[in-house]
C-alpha positions in Angstrom: 25.1 -22.2 2.7 21.4 -21.4 2.7 18.5 -21.5 5.2 17.3 -25.0 5.8 13.8 -26.2 4.9 12.2 -29.1 7.3 9.7 -30.4 4.4 8.1 -32.5 7.0 7.3 -29.4 8.9 6.2 -26.8 6.0 2.5 -26.0 5.3 2.9 -24.2 2.5 1.5 -20.9 4.4 3.7 -18.8 2.1 4.8 -16.3 4.9 8.3 -17.0 4.1 7.7 -16.0 0.8 6.3 -12.8 1.5 8.9 -11.5 4.2 12.6 -12.4 2.1 13.4 -9.2 1.0 16.1 -10.8 -1.4 12.9 -12.7 -3.0 15.6 -16.3 -2.3 12.5 -17.9 -1.5 9.0 -19.6 -3.3 6.3 -22.0 -3.1 6.6 -25.4 -5.3 4.1 -27.6 -4.7 3.0 -26.1 -1.3 6.6 -26.1 0.2 9.1 -23.8 0.7 12.2 -24.0 -1.8 15.2 -21.8 -1.0 17.7 -20.4 -3.9 21.1 -20.9 -2.3 22.5 -18.5 -5.2 20.0 -15.5 -3.3 20.1 -16.5 0.5 22.0 -14.6 2.7 21.0 -15.7 5.7 19.5 -13.0 7.5 16.9 -15.4 8.9 13.9 -13.0 8.5 12.1 -16.0 6.9 13.2 -18.4 10.4 11.5 -15.6 12.5 8.0 -15.8 10.6 7.4 -19.3 10.4 4.7 -20.5 12.5 5.7 -24.1 12.2 9.7 -24.0 12.7 10.2 -25.7 9.7 13.0 -23.1 8.3 16.7 -22.9 10.1 20.1 -21.1 9.6 22.2 -23.2 8.8 25.8 -23.9 10.7 28.0 -20.9 10.4 31.5 -20.9 11.3 32.2 -19.0 14.4 35.0 -16.5 15.3 37.8 -17.0 17.9 37.1 -16.3 21.0 33.7 -15.7 21.5 30.9 -18.0 19.8 29.3 -15.2 17.1 28.6 -15.5 13.2 30.6 -14.4 10.6 29.2 -12.0 7.6 26.0 -14.6 7.3 24.8 -13.7 10.9 25.0 -10.0 10.0 21.6 -9.7 11.5 23.1 -10.2 15.2 24.6 -7.6 16.9 28.2 -9.0 17.2 29.1 -7.1 20.0 26.3 -8.9 22.0 26.4 -12.9 23.1 24.6 -15.1 20.9 21.0 -15.4 21.4 19.9 -19.2 22.1 17.9 -19.0 18.5 16.9 -16.4 16.3 13.4 -15.8 17.1 14.8 -15.0 20.8 17.1 -12.6 19.1 14.0 -11.2 17.9 12.3 -10.8 20.9 15.2 -9.1 22.4 15.2 -6.8 19.6 11.9 -5.6 19.8 12.4 -5.1 23.5 15.4 -2.8 22.9 13.4 -0.7 20.4 10.6 -0.3 22.6 13.1 0.9 25.0 14.3 3.7 23.0 10.9 5.2 21.2 10.6 9.1 21.6 7.4 8.4 23.8 5.3 6.0 25.9 1.0 4.8 24.5 0.0 7.4 27.0 -2.0 10.4 26.9 0.7 12.7 25.7 0.1 11.5 22.5 -3.4 12.8 21.1 -5.2 13.8 18.0 -5.1 11.9 14.2 -3.5 13.4 11.5 -4.0 12.9 7.7 -1.2 13.8 4.9 -2.6 15.8 2.4 0.1 14.7 -0.5 0.4 17.8 -2.4 2.4 17.3 -5.8 2.3 19.9 -9.3 -0.4 21.6 -8.1 -2.5 18.4 -7.4 -3.7 16.7 -4.4 -4.3 12.9 -4.4 -8.1 12.3 -4.0 -6.7 9.4 -1.1 -6.0 12.5 0.6 -9.4 13.1 1.1 -10.8 9.5 1.6 -8.5 9.5 4.5 -10.1 12.4 5.9 -13.3 10.6 5.3 -12.0 7.7 7.5 -9.6 9.6 9.9 -13.1 11.5 11.5 -14.7 8.4 12.1 -11.6 7.3 13.7 -11.6 10.0 15.9 -14.8 10.3 17.0 -14.3 6.7 18.3 -11.0 7.6 20.1 -12.9 11.5 21.3 -9.9 13.1 20.1 -9.4 16.3 16.9 -9.1 15.2 13.1 -6.1 17.2 11.3 -4.6 17.8 8.3 -1.0 18.2 7.4 -0.1 19.9 4.2 3.9 20.0 3.2 5.3 21.6 0.3 5.2 25.4 -1.5 2.4 27.8 -2.4 -0.2 25.5 -0.5 -2.5 27.9 0.6 -5.1 27.1 -1.5 -5.3 23.5 -0.6 -6.4 25.1 3.2 -9.7 25.4 2.4 -10.4 22.2 1.0 -8.7 20.4 3.7 -11.6 22.1 6.4 -14.2 21.5 3.5 -13.5 17.6 3.9 -13.5 17.7 8.0 -9.9 18.6 9.0 -10.3 20.6 12.3 -6.7 21.5 12.4 -4.1 22.4 9.4 0.0 22.6 10.3 1.5 23.7 6.9 5.0 23.4 5.9 5.3 26.1 3.1 8.9 26.1 1.3 10.5 26.8 -1.7 12.7 23.8 -1.0 9.3 21.8 -0.9 8.3 22.6 -4.5 8.9 19.2 -6.1 8.8 16.1 -3.8 12.2 14.7 -2.6 12.7 11.8 0.5 14.4 14.0 2.6 13.0 17.2 3.0 9.3 15.7 3.2 10.4 13.3 5.9 12.4 16.4 7.5 8.9 18.3 7.9 6.5 16.0 8.3 8.9 14.5 11.3 9.4 17.7 12.7 5.5 18.3 13.1 5.0 14.9 14.2 7.7 15.1 17.0 6.4 18.4 18.3 2.9 17.9 18.7 2.5 14.2 19.2 -0.7 13.2 17.0 -1.7 9.6 18.1 -2.1 8.5 14.5 -0.9 9.6 11.6 -2.2 8.8 8.0 -1.5 8.8 4.4 -2.4 7.0 1.3 -0.5 4.2 -0.1 0.6 6.0 -3.4 4.1 6.4 -4.8 4.8 9.4 -2.7 3.1 7.8 0.8 5.5 4.2 0.1 8.1 6.5 0.1 8.6 9.0 2.7 5.9 7.1 5.5 8.8 4.5 6.3 11.2 7.0 6.7 9.3 9.0 9.1 8.6 5.8 10.8 12.1 5.2 11.3 13.0 8.8 12.5 10.0 8.4 15.2 11.4 5.1 16.0 7.8 3.7 15.6 6.1 1.0 13.5 4.1 1.0 9.8 1.4 -1.0 8.6 1.8 -0.5 4.5 -1.3 -0.8 2.4 -4.1 -1.2 4.5 -7.7 -1.6 3.4 -9.6 -1.4 6.5 -9.3 0.5 9.9 -10.7 0.5 13.0 -10.5 1.3 16.6 -10.7 -1.5 19.2 -13.5 -0.5 21.8 -11.6 -1.6 25.0 -8.2 0.0 24.5 -8.2 2.3 22.0 -5.4 1.2 19.8 -6.1 1.4 16.2 -6.9 -1.9 13.8 -5.3 -1.7 11.0 -6.3 -4.6 8.5 -4.5 -5.4 5.1 -3.9 -8.5 3.3 -0.8 -10.9 4.1 0.5 -14.5 2.6 -0.5 -13.5 -0.6 -4.0 -12.3 -0.6 -4.7 -15.3 1.5 -5.6 -13.6 4.7 -6.6 -10.3 6.0 -4.4 -9.9 8.7 -5.5 -7.0 11.5 -2.0 -5.1 12.8 -1.7 -3.3 16.4 0.9 -1.0 17.2 0.7 -1.5 21.1 3.9 -0.2 23.0 4.7 3.0 20.5 3.6 6.0 18.9 2.4 7.7 16.7 0.4 5.0 15.1 0.9 4.9 11.5 -0.2 3.7 8.3 -0.4 4.0 4.9 -4.1 3.4 2.6 -4.6 1.9 -0.6 -6.3 4.7 -2.7 -10.5 4.0 -3.6 -10.8 1.7 -0.6 -12.8 4.1 1.4 -15.3 6.3 0.4 -15.2 10.1 -0.4 -16.7 12.4 2.3 -19.2 15.3 1.3 -17.6 18.2 1.1 -18.7 20.9 3.4 -17.8 24.2 1.3 -17.5 27.5 4.1 -16.2 25.1 6.9 -12.9 27.1 8.9 -10.3 26.2 11.6 -7.0 26.8 12.9 -4.2 26.8 10.8 -0.8 26.2 12.2 2.5 26.9 10.3 6.0 25.6 10.9 9.3 26.9 10.0 11.2 25.0 7.7 15.0 25.1 8.8 17.1 23.7 6.1 18.9 25.0 2.8 19.5 22.9 -0.6 23.1 22.1 0.7 21.5 19.9 3.8 20.0 17.3 0.6 21.4 14.9 -1.3 19.1 14.7 -4.3 18.0 17.7 -6.6 15.1 18.2 -8.9 16.7 18.8 -12.6 13.5 18.4 -14.2 10.2 17.2 -13.8 8.7 14.9 -16.6 4.9 14.7 -16.7 3.6 11.5 -18.0 1.0 11.4 -20.6 0.1 7.8 -19.8 -3.8 7.1 -20.1 -2.7 4.3 -17.3 -0.5 6.9 -15.0 -3.7 7.7 -13.1 -5.0 3.8 -13.0 -6.7 4.7 -9.1 -8.5 7.7 -10.6 -10.0 5.8 -13.8 -13.6 5.8 -14.0 -14.3 3.2 -16.2 -11.6 0.4 -16.4 -11.4 -2.6 -19.2 -9.2 -5.3 -17.3 -7.7 -8.5 -19.2 -6.4 -11.9 -18.0 -5.2 -14.6 -19.2 -8.2 -16.0 -20.8 -7.8 -13.4 -23.8 -5.7 -16.1 -24.9 -2.7 -14.3 -26.4 -1.2 -10.9 -27.1 -2.9 -10.1 -30.3 -6.1 -10.5 -28.7 -5.6 -7.4 -26.9 -6.7 -5.3 -29.3 -10.0 -6.2 -29.1 -10.0 -4.9 -25.3 -8.2 -1.7 -26.4 -11.3 -1.3 -29.0 -13.5 -1.5 -26.2 -11.8 0.1 -23.9 -11.4 3.7 -26.9 -15.2 3.0 -27.4 -16.3 3.7 -23.5 -12.9 5.9 -23.1 -12.1 3.1 -20.1 -8.5 2.6 -19.3 -6.4 -0.8 -19.9 -5.2 -2.7 -17.0 -5.3 -6.4 -16.0 -4.4 -9.1 -13.5 -1.4 -10.3 -12.6 -1.1 -13.1 -14.9 -0.9 -10.9 -17.9 1.3 -8.5 -16.6 3.6 -11.7 -16.0 2.5 -12.8 -19.9 4.3 -9.6 -20.5 1.0 -8.2 -22.2 0.7 -5.3 -19.6 3.0 -2.9 -18.1 3.2 -3.5 -14.1 1.3 -0.1 -13.7 -1.3 -1.6 -15.5 -1.7 -4.4 -13.1 -4.9 -4.5 -10.4 -5.0 -6.1 -7.5 -2.9 -6.9 -4.2 0.8 -6.1 -5.4 -0.6 -3.4 -7.9 -3.2 -1.0 -7.8 -6.6 -0.7 -5.8 -9.1 0.5 -7.9 -12.8 1.9 -7.7 -14.3 3.0 -10.7 -17.7 3.6 -12.0 -17.6 0.7 -13.9 -15.4 -2.3 -14.4 -15.4 -4.9 -17.1 -13.0 -7.8 -16.7 -12.4 -9.9 -19.5 -11.0 -13.6 -19.2 -10.2 -12.6 -15.6 -10.9 -15.8 -13.4 -10.6 -14.3 -10.1 -7.9 -15.3 -7.7 -8.6 -13.5 -4.4 -5.3 -11.5 -4.9 -7.3 -9.5 -7.8 -10.2 -9.4 -6.2 -8.9 -7.3 -3.2 -7.6 -5.0 -5.4 -11.3 -4.2 -7.4 -14.2 -5.8 -6.0 -15.4 -2.4 -4.2 -15.9 -1.0 -7.6 -19.5 0.2 -7.9 -20.3 -1.9 -11.1 -18.3 -5.1 -12.4 -19.3 -6.7 -15.2 -17.4 -10.2 -16.1 -16.3 -12.7 -19.1 -15.3 -15.8 -18.6 -16.1 -19.1 -20.4 -15.8 -21.0 -16.4 -19.3 -20.6 -14.9 -17.2 -21.4 -11.9 -15.1 -18.7 -12.3 -14.9 -17.1 -8.3 -14.8 -13.7 -10.3 -18.7 -14.1 -10.9 -19.0 -13.9 -7.1 -18.4 -10.1 -7.1 -19.7 -9.4 -10.7 -23.1 -7.5 -10.9 -23.7 -8.8 -14.5 -21.8 -12.3 -15.4 -21.7 -13.3 -18.4 -20.4 -17.1 -19.4 -19.1 -17.5 -23.3 -16.2 -17.1 -25.3 -14.4 -13.1 -24.6 -13.2 -13.0 -28.1 -16.8 -13.6 -29.5 -18.1 -11.9 -26.8 -16.3 -8.3 -26.6 -16.6 -7.2 -30.5 -20.5 -7.5 -29.9 -20.2 -5.2 -26.9 -18.3 -3.1 -28.6 -20.2 -2.7 -31.9 -23.1 -2.3 -29.3 -21.7 0.5 -27.8 -20.7 2.6 -30.7 -24.1 2.4 -31.8 -26.0 3.8 -28.7 -22.9 5.8 -27.9 -23.3 7.5 -31.4 -27.1 8.0 -30.8 -26.7 9.9 -27.7 -28.5 6.8 -26.0 -26.6 4.2 -23.4 -27.7 2.5 -19.8 
C-alpha cells in the first residue's frame, strides 16, 4: 500500500514531490500522484503537506502494542505510536534539540568559511564566501575565520588573509592530500567542536554537498543547502538562509533557532568576489590530526583529472546555453560553432538535458549549476524560473527566442526575437570576422 492522496485537498504545491527521498511522487495536472512501486511509506511527504492532503495507509499492527511494521520504519518501535505523523515529527525535533552539543547562547561565536582546497587549487566560491562572511560577521559583531583542511596548504594561508580572514584554522596532514568524506569530516568536526563557531559556510560544490551533511550530522545541527542569499535578522542575530524551494517557485528563508553552529552551503557565483588586500596578516591556529589510514574505509587509488570543457561550468567567463527552442539535437552544431568562435562553454536548460542533448553536468539552473559569467548567451530558452535562478546574475545576458513574451527577455540585456537557427549562424560569422580583425565590442 502507498501513501493516499486526497485530490479534493491537494493544491499542487509540489512540496511532497521535492521532499520524497525515493521520488515516488509527481505532479500530474497539478495533483500529486503516487507511484506505488516506489513508495515506502516513510511519511516525509505527509509531514510537509500544507493542506493535509496526504495520509499514510492503514498498516497492520504488531501483536500486543499497536505499533507499525516495516512500512512504519520512520517510527521508533520502542516508544508508543504518536497520534499522527506530524505529532511524531514534533516529538522527534524536540528530542534532537535536547541532545545538541550546545545551545544557541553566547558560547558559540564567530563566522567560519571552509576553504575548499583540492589538487593544488582553491575553489573560487571559498573567496566569495569570505566576502559574504565579512558582512555577516560585521552584522553580528564577531570575528571572521577561514578553515583550511588538506596537505601542504601553507601557500593558501596568505590568500585567506588577503580575502578578509582574521584567523586561519589549519589541519595539514598527508591523509588529507586527496579528498575523502571521512577524514575531512573528522578534521572539520574536531575544529568546530573545539572552537564553537556560530556560523559555518561552505560552497555548494561536489565536495561541499558531500562533506557538509556529514559534519552537520556529527555536530547534531541543521544544514541549509544551495543557498543563494544570506543575511542576519537584526533582532535575533540569527542567520537568514534563503534558497529556492518547491521547484524554484518560491524562495524559502530557513532559520536554525535552537542548535549551533548554523550551517549552510552556498551556490558558487551568486556572491560577489571580494577585493584582495595583499599583505594582510592574522593569527594562524594549527590543529593536530590523530588518525591513521586504517581508521578510514575508503582509499584513493588514482586521481584522473577531467579535461572536459564543462567540468568547471561555474567558472566559465562566456557561456552559450541552449534550450528546446533549438528544435533538435542535430542543430546543436550551430550553438557549438558559436561557442568555439567565442571560446565559450556550452551549457543548457533542463529541457535540453532531459532530451538527452547534453549531460547533466552541463545543466544551468536550480537543480544544476549556478553560473555568473561575463557573457551568457541563451539560445531557444524560454526562461522558466528554475533556469533563471541559475543564471540571472550573469554580467551580460543575450537572449534569442522566437516568442516575444518569453520570460528570458525579462533578465536579458539584449533580446532578439526571431528564429534561432537563422540568427545564430549570422552572429557566428560576424564574430569570426571581427575577431580576425582584432575588433569586437
